C-alpha positions as CSV (number, residue, x, y, z in Angstrom):
1,M,-19.1,-18.0,-71.4
2,N,-20.3,-20.4,-68.7
3,I,-23.4,-20.1,-66.7
4,C,-21.6,-19.0,-63.5
5,K,-19.9,-16.0,-65.3
6,K,-23.3,-15.1,-66.8
7,I,-25.0,-15.1,-63.4
8,A,-22.2,-13.2,-61.8
9,G,-22.1,-10.6,-64.6
10,T,-25.9,-10.1,-64.2
11,I,-26.2,-9.7,-60.5
12,I,-22.9,-8.0,-59.5
13,L,-24.2,-4.5,-60.4
14,P,-27.4,-4.4,-58.2
15,I,-25.6,-6.2,-55.4
16,A,-22.7,-3.8,-55.4
17,M,-25.2,-0.9,-55.5
18,Y,-27.2,-2.3,-52.6
19,V,-24.0,-2.8,-50.4
20,A,-22.8,0.7,-51.2
21,M,-26.2,2.4,-50.5
22,F,-26.7,0.3,-47.4
23,I,-23.4,1.6,-46.0
24,L,-24.3,5.2,-47.0
25,C,-27.7,5.0,-45.4
26,T,-26.5,3.3,-42.2
27,A,-23.7,5.8,-41.8
28,N,-26.3,8.6,-41.9
29,G,-28.6,6.9,-39.4
30,K,-31.1,5.7,-42.0
31,N,-31.5,2.2,-40.6
32,F,-34.7,1.4,-42.5
33,F,-32.6,0.6,-45.7
34,G,-33.1,-3.0,-46.5
35,T,-36.4,-3.4,-44.7
36,W,-39.5,-4.8,-46.4
37,A,-41.1,-1.3,-46.5
38,M,-38.1,-0.1,-48.5
39,W,-38.2,-3.0,-50.9
40,K,-41.9,-2.4,-51.7
41,I,-41.2,1.2,-52.7
42,V,-38.1,0.2,-54.7
43,M,-40.1,-2.6,-56.5
44,V,-42.8,-0.1,-57.5
45,D,-40.1,2.3,-58.8
46,T,-38.4,-0.5,-60.6
47,A,-41.7,-1.6,-62.2
48,L,-42.4,1.9,-63.5
49,S,-38.9,2.6,-64.7
50,A,-38.4,-0.9,-66.3
51,T,-41.7,-0.9,-68.1
52,T,-41.1,2.6,-69.5
53,A,-37.6,1.6,-70.4
54,L,-38.8,-1.4,-72.3
55,G,-41.1,0.8,-74.4
56,I,-38.2,3.1,-75.2
57,G,-35.7,0.3,-75.6
58,L,-37.9,-1.5,-78.1
59,Q,-37.4,1.4,-80.6
60,F,-33.8,2.1,-79.4
61,K,-32.4,-1.3,-80.1
62,N,-33.8,-1.0,-83.6
63,G,-31.9,2.1,-84.2
64,R,-34.6,4.7,-83.4
65,F,-34.0,7.2,-80.7
66,D,-37.6,8.2,-80.0
67,F,-38.2,11.4,-77.9
68,S,-42.0,11.1,-77.9
69,G,-42.5,8.4,-75.1
70,G,-42.7,10.8,-72.2
71,A,-45.2,13.0,-74.0
72,I,-47.3,10.0,-75.0
73,M,-47.5,8.7,-71.4
74,L,-48.4,12.2,-70.0
75,L,-51.1,12.8,-72.6
76,A,-52.5,9.3,-72.2
77,A,-52.5,9.6,-68.4
78,I,-54.5,12.9,-68.6
79,I,-57.0,11.5,-71.1
80,A,-57.5,8.0,-69.6
81,G,-57.8,9.3,-66.0
82,N,-60.1,12.1,-66.6
83,L,-62.4,10.1,-68.9
84,A,-62.4,7.2,-66.5
85,Q,-63.4,9.5,-63.6
86,G,-65.9,11.7,-65.4
87,N,-67.4,9.5,-68.1
88,F,-67.1,5.9,-67.0
89,G,-68.0,6.0,-63.3
90,N,-64.5,5.9,-62.0
91,S,-64.0,2.5,-63.5
92,I,-60.5,1.0,-63.1
93,W,-61.1,-1.2,-66.2
94,A,-62.0,1.8,-68.3
95,F,-58.8,3.5,-67.1
96,V,-56.8,0.4,-68.1
97,V,-58.4,0.2,-71.6
98,L,-58.1,3.9,-72.2
99,S,-54.5,4.0,-71.2
100,M,-53.6,1.2,-73.6
101,V,-55.7,2.4,-76.5
102,T,-54.6,6.0,-76.2
103,C,-50.9,5.1,-76.0
104,V,-51.2,2.8,-79.0
105,I,-53.0,5.4,-81.1
106,L,-50.5,8.1,-80.2
107,S,-47.6,5.8,-80.9
108,V,-49.0,4.8,-84.3
109,I,-49.5,8.5,-85.2
110,V,-45.8,9.0,-84.4
111,A,-44.9,6.1,-86.6
112,V,-47.0,7.2,-89.5
113,F,-45.6,10.8,-89.3
114,Y,-42.0,9.3,-89.3
115,V,-42.5,6.8,-92.1
116,Y,-44.5,8.9,-94.5
117,G,-43.0,12.3,-93.6
118,R,-39.6,10.8,-94.5
119,L,-38.0,12.8,-91.7
120,P,-35.0,11.8,-89.5
121,I,-36.3,9.9,-86.4
122,I,-35.1,12.6,-84.0
123,I,-36.8,15.5,-85.9
124,A,-40.0,13.5,-86.3
125,T,-40.3,12.3,-82.6
126,V,-39.2,15.7,-81.2
127,G,-41.9,17.4,-83.3
128,M,-44.5,14.9,-82.1
129,A,-43.4,15.3,-78.5
130,L,-43.8,19.0,-78.7
131,L,-47.3,18.6,-80.3
132,Y,-48.5,16.1,-77.7
133,A,-47.0,18.2,-74.9
134,S,-48.9,21.2,-76.1
135,V,-52.1,19.2,-76.3
136,T,-51.8,18.4,-72.6
137,C,-52.4,22.1,-71.9
138,L,-55.6,22.2,-73.9
139,V,-57.4,19.0,-72.9
140,F,-59.5,19.1,-69.7
141,N,-58.6,22.8,-69.2
142,G,-54.9,21.9,-68.5
143,T,-55.7,20.2,-65.2
144,G,-53.1,17.5,-65.8
145,A,-53.2,14.1,-64.2
146,K,-54.0,14.3,-60.5
147,Y,-55.4,11.0,-59.3
148,V,-53.1,10.2,-56.3
149,S,-56.0,10.4,-53.9
150,N,-58.3,8.3,-56.1
151,M,-58.3,5.0,-54.3
152,T,-59.8,3.2,-57.3
153,L,-57.5,4.4,-60.0
154,N,-54.2,4.4,-58.0
155,V,-54.4,0.7,-57.4
156,F,-51.5,0.1,-59.9
157,S,-49.2,2.6,-58.3
158,S,-48.6,0.5,-55.1
159,F,-47.2,-2.9,-54.3
160,P,-48.0,-5.6,-55.4
161,M,-50.4,-4.5,-58.1
162,A,-47.7,-2.4,-59.8
163,L,-46.0,-5.7,-60.7
164,L,-49.0,-6.7,-63.0
165,P,-48.4,-4.1,-65.7
166,F,-44.7,-4.6,-65.3
167,A,-45.0,-8.4,-65.9
168,A,-47.3,-7.8,-68.8
169,G,-44.8,-5.3,-70.3
170,V,-42.0,-7.9,-70.0
171,L,-44.2,-10.5,-71.8
172,V,-45.1,-8.0,-74.6
173,Y,-41.5,-7.1,-75.1
174,G,-40.3,-10.7,-75.1
175,L,-43.1,-11.7,-77.4
176,Y,-42.2,-9.0,-79.9
177,S,-38.4,-9.4,-79.7
178,Y,-38.2,-13.2,-79.7
179,M,-41.4,-14.7,-81.0
180,T,-42.8,-12.5,-83.8
181,V,-41.7,-12.2,-87.4
182,A,-41.9,-8.4,-87.1
183,G,-39.4,-8.5,-84.2
184,K,-36.9,-10.7,-86.1
185,E,-37.3,-8.5,-89.2
186,S,-36.6,-5.4,-87.1
187,Q,-33.3,-6.8,-86.0
188,L,-32.4,-7.5,-89.6
189,L,-33.3,-3.9,-90.5
190,A,-31.2,-2.6,-87.6
191,N,-28.2,-4.7,-88.6
192,N,-28.3,-4.1,-92.3
193,Q,-31.2,-2.0,-93.6
194,Q,-30.4,-2.3,-97.3
195,S,-29.9,-6.0,-97.3
196,A,-33.1,-6.5,-95.3
197,V,-35.1,-4.4,-97.8
198,N,-33.5,-6.3,-100.7
199,I,-34.8,-9.6,-99.4
200,G,-38.4,-8.3,-99.3
201,I,-38.8,-6.9,-95.8
202,S,-41.2,-3.8,-95.7
203,E,-39.6,-1.2,-93.5
204,K,-42.7,1.0,-93.3
205,K,-44.9,-1.9,-92.2
206,N,-42.3,-3.1,-89.7
207,V,-41.9,0.4,-88.1
208,I,-45.7,0.7,-87.6
209,I,-45.9,-2.7,-86.1
210,S,-43.1,-2.0,-83.8
211,Y,-44.8,1.2,-82.6
212,I,-48.0,-0.7,-81.9
213,Y,-46.0,-2.9,-79.5
214,S,-44.2,0.0,-77.9
215,G,-47.5,1.7,-77.5
216,I,-48.9,-1.3,-75.7
217,I,-45.9,-1.2,-73.3
218,F,-46.3,2.6,-72.8
219,G,-49.9,2.0,-72.0
220,L,-48.9,-0.5,-69.3
221,A,-46.4,1.9,-67.9
222,T,-49.0,4.7,-67.9
223,M,-51.2,2.6,-65.6
224,I,-48.4,3.0,-62.9
225,Y,-47.2,6.4,-64.0
226,A,-50.6,8.2,-64.0
227,T,-51.3,7.7,-60.3
228,N,-47.9,7.4,-58.6
229,S,-47.7,11.2,-58.3
230,T,-49.4,14.3,-59.7
231,H,-48.5,15.2,-63.2
232,D,-49.1,18.8,-64.4
233,A,-49.8,19.6,-68.0
234,S,-46.7,20.4,-70.0
235,F,-46.5,24.2,-70.2
236,T,-42.8,24.2,-70.9
237,S,-41.3,22.9,-74.2
238,L,-39.8,19.4,-74.0
239,V,-40.4,19.1,-70.3
240,T,-41.5,15.5,-71.0
241,A,-38.1,14.8,-72.4
242,G,-37.0,14.3,-68.8
243,E,-39.1,11.1,-68.6
244,L,-37.2,9.9,-71.7
245,F,-33.7,10.6,-70.4
246,S,-34.4,9.3,-66.9
247,N,-35.9,6.1,-68.2
248,I,-33.5,5.4,-71.0
249,L,-30.7,4.9,-68.5
250,P,-31.8,1.3,-67.7
251,V,-31.8,0.7,-71.5
252,F,-28.1,1.7,-71.7
253,I,-27.3,-0.6,-68.7
254,G,-29.3,-3.4,-70.3
255,M,-27.2,-3.1,-73.5
256,M,-24.1,-3.4,-71.5
257,L,-25.4,-6.5,-69.7
258,A,-26.9,-8.1,-72.8
259,G,-23.8,-10.3,-73.2
260,F,-24.5,-11.8,-69.8
261,C,-28.3,-12.0,-69.7
262,G,-29.9,-10.5,-72.8
263,D,-31.2,-7.0,-73.2
264,L,-34.6,-7.7,-71.6
265,L,-33.3,-9.0,-68.2
266,G,-30.4,-6.5,-68.4
267,T,-32.9,-3.6,-68.7
268,I,-34.8,-4.8,-65.6
269,V,-31.5,-5.2,-63.7
270,G,-30.5,-1.7,-64.7
271,A,-33.9,-0.3,-63.5
272,L,-33.4,-2.0,-60.2
273,T,-29.9,-0.7,-59.8
274,L,-30.9,2.9,-60.4
275,S,-34.0,2.6,-58.2
276,L,-31.7,1.6,-55.3
277,L,-29.5,4.5,-56.0
278,S,-32.4,7.0,-56.3
279,Y,-34.1,5.7,-53.1
280,S,-30.9,5.9,-51.0
281,L,-29.9,9.4,-52.1
282,S,-33.5,10.6,-51.5
283,A,-33.4,9.1,-48.0
284,V,-30.1,10.6,-47.1
285,F,-30.4,14.1,-48.5
286,T,-33.3,16.6,-48.4
287,A,-35.8,16.5,-51.2
288,E,-34.3,19.3,-53.3
289,M,-30.7,18.4,-52.6
290,G,-31.4,14.7,-53.0
291,S,-32.9,15.2,-56.4
292,A,-30.0,17.3,-57.6
293,I,-27.3,15.0,-56.2
294,S,-29.2,11.9,-57.6
295,T,-29.1,13.4,-61.1
296,V,-25.4,14.2,-60.9
297,I,-24.4,10.8,-59.3
298,T,-26.6,8.9,-61.8
299,G,-24.9,10.7,-64.7
300,V,-21.5,10.0,-63.4
301,F,-22.5,6.3,-62.7
302,I,-23.7,5.8,-66.3
303,L,-20.6,7.5,-67.6
304,V,-18.3,5.3,-65.6
305,L,-20.2,2.2,-66.7
306,N,-19.9,3.2,-70.3
307,V,-16.2,3.8,-70.0
308,I,-15.7,0.4,-68.2
309,A,-17.8,-1.4,-70.8
310,G,-15.8,0.2,-73.6
311,Q,-12.2,0.1,-72.2
312,G,-12.4,-2.4,-69.3
313,S,-11.2,-5.4,-71.3
314,G,-8.3,-3.3,-72.6
315,W,-7.3,-2.2,-69.1
316,L,-7.5,-5.8,-67.8
317,N,-5.2,-7.0,-70.6
318,A,-2.7,-4.2,-70.0
319,I,-2.7,-4.9,-66.2
320,K,-2.2,-8.6,-67.0
321,K,0.7,-7.9,-69.3
322,I,2.4,-5.8,-66.7
323,F,1.9,-8.4,-64.0
324,M,3.2,-11.2,-66.3
325,K,6.2,-9.1,-67.2
326,K,7.1,-8.6,-63.5
327,L,6.7,-12.2,-62.9
328,K,9.2,-13.0,-65.6
329,T,11.7,-10.5,-64.4
330,A,11.4,-11.6,-60.8
């Protein structure tokens, strides 16, 4: 595949989404679509979505569907923000360090429970997600994470500072995936677990190391997530699974685009595409209706993309055969 096809395959999705949403917004009198103010909001949303997706995707591409990411980020946001405000003089650096350390510790606990509990990954991570979610109701009297008005801590939830944890998350993901022994070993384990174990790769060690890296990425995402809006403690079972399912969508798009640009860039492109969609629908429709319609359209969009990715080449070959047949009979 030449470079032109790779570039076209990478950028066609966000460009098509931008054009479609521009037409939708303009037709409904929302003429601010495409302005710099809009792009600043979209870039912050993309930074949060992409960074979270990279943390989820790091495990997903290694064959582990981890449900605990949303609960880890919520609990870390509550702990880091409240401690930074109450015990460290509202220090932004304390907030950054606490976000990272808390997410890494919580992620490693999930890894240890999965590895030594010898449970299926879904059961292990759902169990830990329920545990972490319940803890959010107990710590700091269940006050949740409400720092939007804290002008010191919310610095990473606005443009351009939101791009810093995003860029760091990209570097950590790229470092793990392409430059570390553990990252390369994880690919061998994902491709053929038994053969990888037979050549001496320690699966337990590799899983724990991978969770350290995903914990770092979740910590970076928490820096944006904690202050971009208010987050209540999880008083409903698996409410944090919503964070997982909304942020795993860029991972699916990234896997489909991996043949053009690799999974890392593909995930970022997917996050940008979905952020454009979400912003536009929220602008056109009322808050409640926009959220519902956005959920439905996003689901349909991902479904159509998966169908095209799976059957598109077959359809193109069939159309080509019909066209060639008509040319011969003409």
